N, C-alpha and C positions, 0 to 999 in steps of 0.2 A: 116205274121210273128206275133206270139203272144208274146207280149212284156210286161214286168213290169218295172216300173221306180222307182228308189230309190233316194230321194233327200229331203232336208229340207230348202233350201235357195232360195230366189227370183231369184238368178242368173240362176236357172234351168227353169224358166217359159217360155222363148222363145222356148227352146227345147221341152218342154211339149206341147205347143201350136202346134208346127210343127207335133209332133208325133200324136196328137189327130186327125189331119186332113189328115195325110199321107195315100194315097190309099192302100199301101202295108203293113200297120201296123195295128194290132188290139191291142190297149192299154188295157190290161187286168186289170191293177190296179196300185196303188201307194203304196209304202212302205215308210213311213216317221216317223220322231221323234214324240213322244207323245206330246200332248198339255202341256205347261209349265205355272206355275204361273208367272205373270209379272205385273209391275206397282205398284202403292201405295196400291191398294186393294188386290194385289196378286191373281187376278182372273186368271183362266186358259186362255191361249192365244194360238191359233193355229199358226204354222209357215206358211210362204207364200205358200208352196207347199200343205199343208193340206187344207188351205183356197181354193186354186184353185181346188183341187180334190172335195171338197164339192160343190163348185159352178157348176162344170161340171158334177157332179153326177158320178164320176169315183170311182169304188170300192177302198177302202183304208184300209191298215193295219198300226197300230202305235205301234209296239213292242218296248220295251226298247232296245232289241237286237234280230235280227231275229233268231228264233229257230226252233224246230221240227214242231210246229204247222204251222209256215209260210212255211216251206218246203213242208209240206203236202198240203197246199193250192196251192202252185206253181204246184205241180204234178196234183192236181185235175183240175186246169185250163189249163193244158198242155202248160205251158209257155215255149217258145223257147229260149228267150234271156232276159237278164236284162241290163239296162243302169243305170249308177249311176252318179250323179253330186251333190257335196256338201251335202252328206247324213249325215256325222258326226259320223259314226260308222265304225269300221274295220270289214269286213265280214269274217265269219269263213270258213274253207276249205270245209265243207260239203255243204254250200250254193254255193260256187264257182263251185263245181262239179255237182250241181243238174240240171243245164240247158244245153240242147243239144248244143246251139250255144254260150255258155259262158256268162260271166259277163264283161261288158265293161264300162269304166269310161271316162267321159268328164272332163279332168283336166285342170285348168286354168293357165297353163304355157307351155313353150316350153321345155318339158322334154329332158334331165335329169336335167335341172335347176329347182330349186324351187319345189321340192317335199314337201308334207306336207300340213299344215292347212291354211297358209296365203300367197299363192303365188302371189295374186294380189297386196296386200299391200307391200310385200317385193320387188317385181319388180319395183314398182313405187318409193318407198322410197330409193332404192339403185341406182337409176339413169339409169335404163334400158331405151332404146329408143323403144323397141318393146317387145311384149310378145305374147301370143296366147292361143289356146285351143288344147289339144291333145286328140285323141281317143286312149285309152290304154286298153289292156286286164288286168283285175284285177287279181293279184296274192296275196298270203299271205303277202309278204313283202310290206311295204308302198310305193305306187306309183311306183313300180319297174317293172311293167309288160312291155311287148313289145308294141311298138307304131305303130298303123296302118296309121294314117294320122294326120295332124295338120293344123290349120288355124291361120295365123299370124294377129296380131292386133297391130298397132302402139301406142306408148305412147306419148301423146302430152305434151307440156311444162306446160300447165295449168290444166292438168288432176287432178281430185280428185279420191279417191278410188271408190266413187260411180259412177262417170262418166266412169271410166275404166271398172268396173264390168258390167255396162250396155252394153258396146261395146263387151266385152267378151261373155256375154250372147247371144247377137245376132249372134256372130260368130259361135255358135254351130249349127245354122240352115244349112248353106252351108256344114259344115263338115258332118252332118248327111245325107244330100241329096246325097253326093258323096258315102256314105258307107253303106246305108241301104240294098241295093240289095246284096252286098257281105256278109253282116252280115247274112241275111236271108238264103243265099245259103251255108253258112259255108265256103266261099272261100276267106275270107278277109286275107290279108297278113300283118303281123306285124313284126317290126324290133326290136331286143333287144336294150335296152339302153346301152350307154357307161358308165359303172360304174366309170370310172376314172374322169368323169366330173359332178358327182352328187353333188347337194347342197340341203339342207333341210331348210324348214321354220317351225316355231313353232306356236302353238295356241296363239293368242293375248289375253292379259289381260288388265284390267283397268289400271294397272301400266304402260303400254306402252304409255299412254297419256302424261306422264310427259316428258317435253322437257329437253334434256341434252345439256347444252350450251358449253360443251367441244367438241361438234361436230362443223362442219363448218356451216355458214349461209345457204349455198346451201343445205346441207344435212337436216338441220332443216326445211327449206321451203318445201322440198319434203315430209318430214315426216308429217308436218301439213296437206298437201293435201292428202297423202296416207291413213292416219288414219281417214278420214272422210267417213262415218258418225260415225263409232265406232272403237276404243274407244275415238276418238277425240284427241285433243292436249290441254295441259294446262301448266300453269306456277304456281309456288308456291311462293307466297309473304308472308313470315313469317307465314306459316301455313294456309293461305287462298288460295285455289286453284281457279285460274281464267282460264276459258276455252278460248282457242284461236280459233277464227273462220277463220281468214285469216292472212297470213304473207307473207312478201316479202324479199328475200335475197338481200343484197347490198354488194356483194363480193368485189367491188372496194374500199369500205371504210375500212380502218384499224382502229383497236381499241387497245390501249395499256392497257386498263382497264382489270381487271379480268373477264373471261367469266361469263356471267350471270349478269353483272352490267348494270343497266339502264343508257344509255348515254344521251338521249334526250327524252322528253315527251311533246307532243303537238298535234295540230290538224292534222299534217301530219302523226303521228304515234308514237309508243313507240319503240325507238331504243335500242337494247340490244347487248352488246359485245358477240362475240362467238370466237371459236378457230381461225377461219379465216373469216373476214368480219363481217358485222353487220346484225342482223335480225330485220326487222321492223314489228311490230305487228300492224295490221290494223283493227281488230275487236276482241272484248273481251266480256266476260260474267261472271258476279258474280254468285255464287251459288244461285239458286232460281230466278235469273233474266232472262232478255232477252239478246240475242246477239246484241251488239251495235257497230256501227262504233266507232273508237277510240276517235274521238272528243267528241261525246256524252258521251261515257263511262267515260272519264276523268272529266266531270263536276260533277260526283258524287263519284268518287273514284280516289285517288291520287296514281300515280306511279312516284315519283320524281326522278330526276337524282341522281345517287349515290346509289340508292337502289340495293342491291345484292340479286338476286333471289336464292332460295334454289336449289342445284343441285340434280338431279336424273339421274341415268344411268341404264335404262333397258337393259337386255341382247340383243345381236344382233338379228335382225329379221330373218336372214338367216346365216347358217354356213355349210361349208365354203362359203365365198363370191365368187360367180361364175364369176369373171372377170379374164382374158378376156372371153368373151362370148363363151361357148362351142358350138360345132356344134350340133343342135338338132338331135334326133334319126331319124327323117324323115324330108325332105325338106318341110317347111310349105308353104301353099298357102296364098295369100294375100287377105284380106277382101276388 
């Protein structure tokens, strides 16, 4: 099977490594996002997939948006099928129609829940206990195609966004192992999604890092973990934004103070009133500084009791919220 892979994020690397060595696959090339300026010097920086392609000497295209030249290249290479994961562009209908065995997406949720740009962070922040990866046929509508198979991944109580993404990335390998033969033969069976249970996630922004203390302590703890490493979490103390590296919910503690009020500040942590319970901050970082445990941080920066932190309320990560959990399009296998 002559295959091309579209992706731009490190979550796709285990799938790429598997495809590179799979006996019944010929990886014809990579389509990924162009190198972007990054860092203080604004030097061009290649994404993780582009770096991998260069290291492995796999042919690579980096269009802003796949167009006529890229379709001509696919035809010249006689590509049978395309796999997509975290590419970052919506593919046009002429691209979807160009490949004999279709275009298939590895989507990091149990569809129809959490379509869109941030399914990993949303599932973790909103308290799901499991998520997964679906193999879905790409159609013009966003993540709306029929689902062929799914691999279930549990969400642990201590997971960060980075840890969960790593497990989801590894879950792509058994999912592909089960389905490559059917893909190559054109015999794969996919089940339409139940549109009545759809939920959508949006693209994250830097503004999502601001903590909203009108949420509960448990919600805020999950949000701190979910948004690591980017955009992270922060509090606003009179215009100075302090990054939060670790936090712990104390739901059994009640606070009559206004949400966002510092209740206690000491070596054990900085306790902040929330809508329900208390959020204890355990690691903090000033702009330009290092992330420090709270005891060290407080030696050089005061957060006295009575301080009221500025409220920020980013829009919901997913809408509508998919509780109770919908039945996935196909029964997922377990990792």
